[in-house]
N, C-alpha and C positions, 0 to 999 in steps of 0.2 A: 742332161736332157730334161730333168724335172723342172729346172729353173726356166727353160725355154717354154715348156708346157704351161707353167704357172703364169708367165707373161702373156702368152697367147690366150689361154682360157680366161685369165683375169681381164684382159682387154675386151674380150667378147662379152663377158658378164657385165662389165662396167658400161659398155656401149649399150647393151640391151636395157640395163637398168636406167641409164640416162634417157633413153627413148621413152620408156614407160613413165618416167617422172617429168618429162617435158623439158629436160635440161640439155638435150643433145646439141643444140646450136651453140650453147655457151661453153661447152667442154671440148677440149682437144683430145688427141689420142693418148697423151701422157696422163691426163687426169682420168680418162677411162680406164687405163691400166691400173693406176693407183687405187681408184674406187673399187675396181674389180678384185684386186688382190686383198685389200683391207676388208672389203665386203665378204670375200670368201672366208677370211679368218673369222669375221663376225658371224657369218652364217654357220660355220662349223661349230662355233661356241653355242649359238642358239640351238642348233641341231642336237648337240650333246645334252643341253638342258632339258629338251622335250623328248629325248630318246629316239631321234631320227638321225640316221647316218648323214654325215656331211663333212665338208672340209677337203683339204688337199689330199689326204690319204685315201679318200673314198671317191674314186672316179666312177660313180654310178649315177643313175637318173636322180635319185634322192640327193646325192651329193651336189650335183649340178643345180638342182632346184634350191637347195639351201645356200649355195654360193650366190645365186641370183637374188634370193630373198635378203641375204645379208647386204648385198650392194644396194638394193632398193631401200632398206632400212637406213643405211648410211647416207644415202642421198636425201631421204626424208628428214633426217636429223640436220643435215647441211642446209636444207631449205628453211627449217625452223630457225636456225642460227642466223642465216642471211636475212630473213624477214625482220628479226629483232634488231639487227644492225641498221636497217633502213629507217626504222621508226625512230 
């Protein structure tokens, strides 16, 4: 059951992050899930560094916020890498 929740919540967080970063049109559902899951791991790590709860083990508001922040940071890094390839 945890795996299914991870995919659903990861997909939602990845989709919301892609909308905020303006990449929603270029990403499909698979990439939204991947960005959401990896972003949640990144957000949990960032949360542990600054002392805020986050990640998969913490299904709270602060955990969801850190998952979203991680997905946005991941998309920002992807945007920087993609811009450098174009030039």
